[in-house]
N, C-alpha and C positions, 0 to 999 in steps of 0.2 A: 182778626179777633177770633177767639175760640168760642164755639157755641155747640149746643146739641141740635142736630138737624130736626126740624119740625115739618111733618108732611103738609103739603099744600095741594091745591087742586089745579091741574093744568088747564090751559085755555082751550086745548083741542082734545075732544074725546072724553073729557071729564075723568082722566086718569091722574093718579098721584104724580106730582112733580118731584121725582126722586133723582137726585144728582148722581151721575156716574163718576164716582171718585175712587181713586186707587185704594184708599183706606177701606172701602167696602169689600174689596177682595180679601184682604187679610182678616177683616172682621168675620166674613163668611167662613173662612177656613178655620178660624179659632172657635167659632160658635158651633159649627156642624162637623168639623173634622179635627177637633183640637188635639187629639192624641195621635194623629197621623204624623209619622216621623219626618224630620228634616235632619239629614245626616251629611256631615262634611268632613273632609280631611283638612287639617289645620296647618298653618304656617309654623306653629310651634312644634309640630310633630304629633302623630296619632290622629284619632278621629274624635269628633264631637257629635253627640246625639241630642237632638232637640225635638220639638214638635211645633205644630202651627199655633197652639195656644201660647207657648213660651215665646215664639217669634213675635206674636202680636204684643205681648206684654212688654218685651224688651224694646220693640219698635216705638211704643208709646213713651218709654223712658228716653229713647233717643230724641223724640220730638220735644219732650220737656227740657232736656239738656240744651237743645239748640235754642229754644226760646230764652233760656237763662243766659245764653251767650249773646243774645240780642239779635238773633236771626229772625228776619221778618218774612211775611208772605211775599213770594216772588224772588227771594234771594237764592243765588246758586250755591249749592254745597257739593263739592267735588269728592270723588272717590278714586283712589288708585289701589285697586284690590282685586283679588281672585274671587272665584265663586265659593263663598263660605256662608255660614249662618250669620256671622257678624255683618257681612256685606248686605245680605238680604234684610236684616233688621234695620240697618242704616237706610237702605233704599226706601222701605216703607215708612220709617220715621221721618225722613226728610220731606217726602211728598205729603205725609200725613199731617205735618204742621204747616203746610202751605208753601214749603220750599221747593226748589227744583233740584232733583238728584242728577248731578252731572258726572257720568262715568267717563273716566279718562283712560285711554289705551296706553299702558306702560311700555308697549313695544314701539311706540313712536320715537322719533329722534328727540333729543333734548329741546332743540329749538321749537319743534312742533308742540311739545307738551307745554312749554312756557307760553307760546302764542295762544294756545287753546285756553289755558287757565286764566290768562290775563284778558283775553277777548271775552270770556264768559263772565269776568269779574267775580270769580269764586271767592267767597268769604271764609269758608272753612274747608279743610282738606282732611278726609278720613283716608288712612292708608295702612297697608299691611306691613309686617316686619320685613318682608322681602325687599321693600322699596325704601327702607331707611337711608341707604347710601344715595339713592337717586334723589330723594326729597331733600336731604341735607345739601346736596350739590346744587339743586335748582332753587332752593328757598330764597336766596338773595335776589333772584330775578322774578319771583312771583309777587307782583306788586299789590295785589288786592287781598291775599289770604291773611286773615287775622289769627286763626287758630289752626294748629296742626294736631290732629287726633290720631294716635297710633292704635290700630285695631288689635289690641292684645290686653293681657292682664298685667298687674303690677309686677309679678315675678319675672316677666319677660321684657320689661322696659329697659332700654339702654342705660348703662351706668353713666355714660357721658354723652352729651349731644350738644351741638351749637344751637339747637332749637329749643324753645320752651314747649316741650311736648306734653300733651294731655293724654292720659291713659283712658282708653275707651271704657274698660270695666269700672274704673273709679267714677267716671262720669255717670254711668248707669246706676251705680250703687247709691249715688246721691240724688238721683232724679226720681220723682214720683211717676207712677204708671196709671194714675187715675184722672189725669187731665184729658178732656175730650179732644178728639181730632179737630183741627181747624177746618171749618166749612168754607170752601171756596167755590166759585163757579166751576162747573164741570169742564168748561173750555179753558180754564186757567192752566198754565204750564205745570207739568209734573216731573218731566225728565228732559235731559239734554244730552245729545250724543253728536260728536263731530265726525264728519266723513274722514276717510283715511288720508285725503289730501296728497295724492301721488303727483299732482301738478298744482302749483299755487298753494295758497293757504287752505287748511281744512275749513269746512263750512259747518255751522251748527244746525242741527235739526232738533227743534224743541217740541216734544210730545205733550199733548194735553192729557188731563185725567180722562176725558171722554174717549179720546183716541186709544189710549192704553187699555181701557176697560172693554171697549168694543173689539179691539184686536184680540184680547185674551179670550173673550167669549167665542169669537170666530175660531180661534186656535183650538178650542176644546172639541169642536164638531168632529163627527165620525170621519168625514172626508178631509179633515185637516190632520191634527195630531191624534185625534181619536182616543184621548185619555180620560180617565175618571178616577174615582176614589180608590179603585183597586190597583191602579197603575203605580209603578215605581220608575221615576224618570230621572235620567242623568243628563243634564245640560253640560256637555264638555265645552261647547261654545261659550266664551266668557261673557259676563254681564256687560262688559264694555264693548261687546260686539252687538250693537242694536238690541240691548236688553236680554242677552242670552236667548235671542229669538223668542222672547216673551215667556219663557218657561217659568221663571219665578212668579209671574203674574198668573199664568195659565194653571200651574199646579195648585195655587191658592184657590182659584176660581172653582176647581173641581175636586179639591181635597186630595190630590195625589201625593204620594210619598216623594219627597224631593231629595235627591242624592247629588252631592257636589264634590269634585275632586280637589278643590283648593288650588295649590300651586302645581299640582301634578298632572302632566300630560303624556307621560311615558306609557307605553303599551302594557308592561307587566302590572303597574299599579292600577291602571284603568280596568284591566281584565279582572284582577282580584276584586275590585270594587263592584264591578258588574255582577260577578258571581256571588260575593258575600251578601250584597244587598238586594238580590233578586230583581235587578233592574230589567224591565221589559222594553223600555224605549230609551235610546241614547241619541244625542244630537251633536254633530261635529262637522268640521270641514274635511275635505278629502285627505289632506296630508295626515291627519290624526288616524284615519282609518287605514291609510296605506301602511303606516307603521304597525297598526294592530294586525293586519293581514300578514305582514312579514313575520311578526312575532308568532302568530298562530302556525304559520307554515314551518317555522323552525322549532317551536317548543310545544305546540298543541295546547290542550287544556280546555278548549271550547270557550263558549260565552254564556254558560249558565242558562238562565231563562230569557235571555234577550231575544225578543221576537222581531223587533223592527229597529232600524236606524234611519234617522233623517239626516241627509247630507246636503249642505248648501255651501255657499261661498264661491264655488267654482264648479264647472260641469263634472259629473261623475262618469268615468269611463265604463264602457260595457263590461270590461274585464273585472272591475270592482264589484259590480252588481252580481255577476256570475259567481265570483269568489265567495261573496256573502251568502248567496243562495246555497252553496255547498255547506256552509256553516249552519244552515237553517234559519238565517236572519234575512228578512226582507228589507231591501233598500227603498226608501222613498226620497226622491229628490225634492229639494225645496229651491225656490228662487225668490229673491226679494232684494232689498237694499236698505241702508240706514234710513233713507228718505221714505221708506214704506213701513217702518215700525217693527219688523222688516218684511212680513210675509206677503207674497203676491200669488204664488202658485205652490201646489203640493202634488206629488206624483202618486196619487191614489188611483185605483183602477175603476173604470166604468164597467158595467156588465158586459158590454161588447168586447172589451179588451180582456177581461177575465176569462171569456169563453175561447180566446184564441190559443193557438199552440205556443209553446214556450218561446221559440225564437221571435214570433210576432209580438208576444207580450213584451219581451225585452226591448224590442224596437220602440215601443211606447215608453217604457220605463227609463230609457236614456234621455227622453225629453225632460224638460224642467217641470212638467206637471200641468194641472188644470187650475184655472183661476178659482179662487175661493170667494164666497159671498163677501161683499164689501170692497172688491177690487174689480174695476172695469179695465179691460185691455183692448187695444187695437194696434194694428201696424199700418204705417203710412209710408208713401214714397217720398222722394225728394221734393215733390210739389205739394206735399201735405195731404194728398188724397188717400182715403182709406183703401187698403189692398185686400184682396180676397183671402178668406180663411180656408185655403185649399191645401195647406201643408207644403206648398211649393213656393209661392210668392213670399219674399222676405223684405222687410223694411224696418224702419225705426219703431221701436216699441214704446207706446204711450200708455200711461195709466192714470186713473183718478179714483178717489174713494175717501171715506171718512178718516182713514189713518195714513193718508199720503200727504207729504209735505205741500204746504201752500206757499211758503216762502222760507228762506233761510233765516237763521237767527240774526237779528239786527239788520235785516234786509240785504245781507251780502249776496252778490250775484244778481241783484235786481229782480225783475219779474221772471219767475221760473215756470209759469204756466202760460199756455196759449189762450186764445180768446174763449175757448170752450172749457177751460179749466183742466186741460190735460197736461201731465208732467212727462217730459221726454226723459226716459231712463238712460239714454246713451247706449242701449243695446240694440243690436240688429237681430230680428227674430222672425219665426214663422208661426202661424196659428193654423191648426188642422181642423177639419169639419167636426171632430169629436171634442174640440175645445182644448186640446193639448198645445202648450206653447213650447217652442224650442229656441234657445238662444243660438244664433248662428255665430255671433261674435260681438265684442264691443265695437262700436262704430269706428273707434280709433285703432282697433287691432285687426280688422278684416283686411285680407290681402287682395289687392286689385291686380289681377294678372291678365293681360290681353283683353281687357274689357269685361272680364268675368270676375266674380268674387270667390275667394277660397276661404273657408272657415278655419281659422287657426284652432278653434276649440275642437272641431271634429277631427282635425288632423292630429292634434295632441292626444285625444282620447283613443284614437286608433293606434298611435305609436306606443302608448304606455302599456299596451297589451303584448308588445314584443318581448320575447324571452330576455330576462336580465335587466329590463328597463324599469327603473324605479319612478322616474318622473320625466316628462317631456314638455318642451316649450317650442312654439313656432312663432317666428316673426317674419315680416316681409322685408326683403332686401332689394334695393333698386337694381333693375335689370335693363340694359340698353334696348332690348327688343320688346319685352313683355311688361314694362313698367315696374312690376315687382314680381319676385318669385320667393317661394317659401324656403327658409333656412330652419332646419330641425335640430334642436339641441336636446341631448338626452343625458340623464344622470343614471349611472349604473346602480343596481342593487348591491348591497354588501356581498363581496365575494364573487360577483358575477363579472363576466367579460362580454362587452357588447361591441359589435363591429358595424360599420356603415352598411356593408352589403347585407349583413344579417337583418338589419332593420328594414332596408328596402325590400328584401325578399319577403319579409313578413307582411309589409304593407301592400304588396302586389295582389290585386284582386279585392282588396278591402276598401280602397278609395279610388276615385276617378284617376285615370292615368295622368291627366294634366295637373292633378293636385300633387303628384309625387314630388317630394322635396328635391331641390337641385343639389343640396348638400346636407350631410348629417355629421354633426360634430358631437363627440362624447366629451362632456365637461364634468368637472368635479363638484360644481355647485350651481344652483339656479337661485337668483334673488327673489325674495318674496316681500310683499307689502306687510304692514303691521297687522293686517287681518288674514294673512296666510295665502293671499293670491299671488300668482306669478307677477313679478314686477316688470312688465313689458317695456316701460319707459327706460329702465336701466339697461335692459338687453338691447334695445334699439340703439342706445348710446354706445354700448360696448362694441357693437358690430356695424356701426354706421359706415365704416370704411371697408367692410368685408367685400371681397370680390369672389364670385363663383369661379370654380375651375374652368379654364379655357376662355375666360373673358378678359 
């Protein structure tokens, strides 16, 4: 039901019982930062300029339109969309009327998209023009979707389509914006995102209103993203990647200017957007920034007022941190996962680290960062016993906190927490006395050689600094004597020539001698997951029969 929230008195401490609902974020933004801009590049071409007041107004129209369609509290409403003003409006409108905003990654395989939409029992699908062919192809297999809403205006609607498409702008034009938000319990579901599902079917992580609001508040803090009303933030990470790392929520919470690239991920377009919109913080996976650095090296032009970039998704090599330093941009690593909403650590500096020399500082900046308030971490051995936080011992990384998954959607995977409520991330990590966490490897990717472990991540990050190397991947290959030995695969930068000996010479002295790859292969491509990470499962399958020279 819809209602106007009435303040009550809590049972503990005599404080007001004020529910933490996602709608309160956009309410705050509209009320206190209504004229702060929301800018996005569109699928139709060109840019669209809005503000937080208009975003809220149109989100309330989305909520009204969904109620008219018969969508009820708890129903899932899917999106296949880029980061745009319409996607943000839909997001807030869906959860604001009590629905669950289910962002689907369009880069997944067809079968995975079909599985996810059917498993979630989505009733409505909002999608961008880019995905018309995809949706038309998959529609006969989407068994629960009743309405297909194209996120565009009447002028850009397809002339012919096998689907009974609804026009987003037409829906909003007919919907009132004065119906109050639906008041639900703060622990009710607000969003749904599925894991990338590199093995087995993807699993759903259902975020609550409470978890999203707490996560957004934590993300605003100085030692997290450190943004406020004067900030201009560009989330290049898509909204279907764990809520664009919370930025559409966080920007509303603090009234920041929100800048979005829509369907554009190329370096020239992003560079222009950063400069034109005075962006001071941008967030993306390493592959995006690799392309940007190559573009800057070739064409120059700088990055305007950009001060910081947050990089997550996979480990950031030292060479990338140093390259951005030369551009006057400070890299902050992030670590987290879909199951963590997603933030777990951020690479901000402690006073002790800030006082160090440059080389020592970078030694800490290549770590994944320090735990933020709301996330507890520990590392354990195979016996489950907690290991020392000495920066040397490494074990399985466990986490718990108010925005960390307690179970997967519909109970998939069974009980995912141990008896003390800890979630096993699947990462192998170290924790140092200053609280910095460093991922050694995914537990399934670590290379076991002669009774010792080799970190594929550290080896990859070292190799990517070699002249001419654009990207590197390391996998363990069976060895008759050492159990496994590292095979290094490198992809060349455009116009560069890379040799095995050149890479090995570069690595000499930068890694332990027994870590040195037994073979280096120059390849034309490296496979990635739908979230941009190296797809190690495919690489292991490709090279399962590989034999090292002389064996």
